[in-house]
C-alpha positions, 0 to 999 in steps of 0.5 A: 677160973675155967674150974669155975666156969666147967662146974658151972657147964655141968650143973646146966647139963642135968636138966637137959638130960633129964628131958632126954631120958623122959623123951625116950621113955615117952617115945618108947612107950608110944611106939609099944603101944602103936606096935601093939595096937597095929598088930593086933588090928592088922592080925585080926583085920586079916583074919576077918578078910580070908575067913570070907567065902568066896562069891561068885557072879552069873548072868543072862540076858532075855529078851520078853515079848508080851502079846498086847492084850492089856486094858485100852489105855495102858502103854507097853513100857507099863504093861512090860514094867508089870511083867517085869514084877514075875521075874523075882516074885516068891512063887515063880522063884518055889517053882525054880527051887523045885525044879532045881530040886527034880534035876538033881542040882544041890539045893541043901544051901538054900535052907527052909526059905529057898524061895527067899533065898534065892530072891536074896541071890536074883538081881533083875536090870531091865535094860532101857529102851528094849525089851531085853533083860538082864539077871544077875545071880550071886552066890558061893555055888557056880554050878547052883547059879549057871543052874538056877540062871538056865532054868529060869527063861523055861519056869518064865516063859509057862507062867507068864504064858498061863497068867497071860492066857488068864488075863486074856479069859477074863478080859475078854468075858468082861467084854462080852459081859458089857457087849450084853448091857450094851445090846439091852440099852440099845433095845431099851432106848430103840423101844423108847424112842419107836414108842415116843413117835407113834404116841407124838405122830413124829416120823423120822423125816422132818419133812414129812410133818404136816405142818412143817410142810405148809410151813415151809410151803407158805415161807416159800409163797411169802418170800415169792409174794415180798419180792413181787411187792417190792418189785410192785414198790419200784414201778409205782415209784418209777411211774410217780418220777415220770409224771412228776417230771413229765417224761414218757415211761417204759409202759407209756412207750408201749401203748400201741396208739401212741407209737401209731401218732409218733410215726405217723410224725415221724413220717412227715418230719422226713417229707418235710425235710425231704421237700427242704433239700429240693426247695428253698424255704420261700417256695415252701412258705408259698407251697400248699403242700408243703403248708399242709404237712407242717399244720399235719406235723403240729396236730400230730405232735399235739395228739401224741402228748395228749396221748402220752398224759393219757397213757401216763394216768394209765400206767400210774393206775396200772402201778397202784393197782398192782402194788396194791395186789401184792401188798395185800398177798404179803399181808394174806401169807402172814397172817397164814403164817402166823396161824401154822407157828402154834403147830409148828412151836409144838412140832418142833418140841416133839422133833426135838424130845426125839432128835434127843432119844435118837442122840442117846441111842446112837451113843449107845449104838456107837460104844456097842460097835466099838465093844463088839469090834474088841470082842472079835479082836479077842476072840479071833487072837490065838497069839494073846496065850502066847508070850516068847522068852528069848535067851540073848546071851546065855548063863555059864558056869563063873570061874573067877571069884566076883568078891570079895577083893582080898588085896584091896580089903587087905590094903583097906585093913592096913590103913584101919590099923594104922589109924587104930594104932594112931588113936590108941596111941593119942589115948594112951598119951593123953591118960599119961599127961604130966602136971606142968612145971613152971619154969625157973626164972631165967638167970645169966652169968657171964665170966669174962677172962682178961685178954679172951677173945673168942666168938660171942657164941663162947661166952660162959651163959649160966641159965634156966633149962627153959631159956633159949640159949640166944645171942645179943644180937639174935632176938626172936620176936614172938608173932601172934595172930589175932583172932577176928572179933566176934559181930554184935548183930540185931535179929528180925524181930528186934529190927523190927521192933526198932523200925517201929519204936522210931519216928519218921526221921530216926526210922529213916536213918535206922533203915539207911544203916540197915540197908548197908549204908556207911555213916558217911554216906547216909549223912550225904545223901540228898533228896534228888538221890531218892528215885521214889517211883522206881524204889531206888536210892544213888549213892555216892562217894567212892563206893557209888551205887544205886540200892533198892529202897522199901516201899514205906520209905518214900513217906518218911523221906522229909519235905523240902522245896530244893531236891539238893537238901540233905535228907538228914539235918537238924531243924536249922538245916545243917548236917547231922554230926555223928554223935547226933546220929549215935545219940538218936539211935540209942533213943530209940533202942531204949524206948524199943526195950532192946536189951543190948540199947546201950551198945547198940549204933550205927555199926550194929546197924550196917554189921545186921546188914551185912550178916544178913546177906552173907547169910543169904548165900551173897558172894564176898566179891558182890558184897562191897557192890551192895554196901561198899567197902567191908573190912577185913577183920569183919570179912573174916568174921562174917566168914566163921559164922557163915562158911558153911553157907552155899554162895548163890548168884547176886540175883538170888539173893533179896538186898532187903531183908524181912525187917525192912520189907514190912512196913513199921506204921503197920 
């Protein structure tokens, strides 16, 4: 029994040995391919690394001070940037090559085009915020680099000075030419002005003209006459009021006759008062002198009253005559002033024309004075031809190579050789794959010896080579991760066609689904949840939120008396069922002529909203605030579709897709 057990075990080991031999041969082949590829690539890379010549770098810093000779309006930074173009220009580098050749510096390495070679070696770096420029020279000859950087300041100084002098002379010549033109223009305008003044008899001062002077005199006299007329009118009104009220006026009180009568009456009253202090009334009534004084007082008061009336009439007549005279004087002056207006208008026209000529001449004279001042500055500025190039940091002979970094490049060659060897090994393995062999059916034979007691792992088992050896209590479960199902969504033209082909109620259903509402949330909506003024809808439930609605959506809302009535309801006023909604969506999809019409339902429209929001860059954490609960499988599918889209802030994402923004009835 034990012999049979051993023979069975021997037959089982043959396939395992063959598999081990094949694995060893494959590993040996991979090692050989990897080693040869790595050695060849590494040696070739190191040959390239150490065969490159060493390059050196020398640098210097120069401070360039430019004279202020630029055009008016040109900033100093712009002029400095323009001068920087001279540092690596071909004419300047050609002069540098000639200078190096005359100084005995070997320039054979520069080839047939020394200027181009020097231009490739030189680098100009302006220091921001200053007039300092850093020059860097890179090449294989250190002595040549130091010599060229040391020779550049003198060449630059001479070249910039020559260019600056040429530019200054050109500017001075142009300024002088412009000044001559302005002189001619000013002379022509001055002659034209003088000819006009003589022809039209217009003086330089406006007040010297006869018509103007007469007009001013008449206006002044008219103002005085109007004031007198106003005073006479006020005086006449006061006298008339005094006559009507029977009172005295200022003119009446100045009458000498009336003043004399009032003085005499006042004296008689004083005498009577004096007698009344000394005597009783009964005695005074019998005294002839007192009676005579009282009779005289009565007579004087009557005379005063008559004289006051005469004075009032005289004052009234005088005020009327004075007012009439003032009116006549005003009217006469106005007539004279109207007669002088044509001449004054003509004079004003001539003065205005002369003023235009004077202003034109003044502008030309101002421009001429400014230009003359500029020409004077250019002529007197001796420093305009001088450009200063100061060496801030002199160039030195480089002693250490600048590049290449052979250690770094050697490490990169090592990594590249390893990667190339792995690629070659993978390529060889692709072409050495053997055809797959179907494993034989797994057969298990258990041989039990009577009276044998042992561990379960010591049971005799005959099996196919590919089947794993497992005990009865070691079952290995197989776990397969399910891939996310692809989303079925509509593009924007299809969604727009779906909305256009639907009626009011079906269009409302499609719009709610395309806004991201679930079917249960849409069926629970009531008219009170819609704010047609602010264009918003309040979604109730566990994922309560506020969403914007399209501008056309209030037009398709049903008319109802109660604000708590359902939005989606049938003719009997009952809520629509899920089957009713699915039937309506399929009907409108067929009417729109969509190719996938039989598969279109609420989930397809809501997935379209999810796909639009994620495609616009909304963050996955903000997605439930717009559409409510989202399943994990859909999130995984959305991430696989839009994983490369950059996530944005919620305010930067439009929750309404273009198909909802457009009016379906338009």
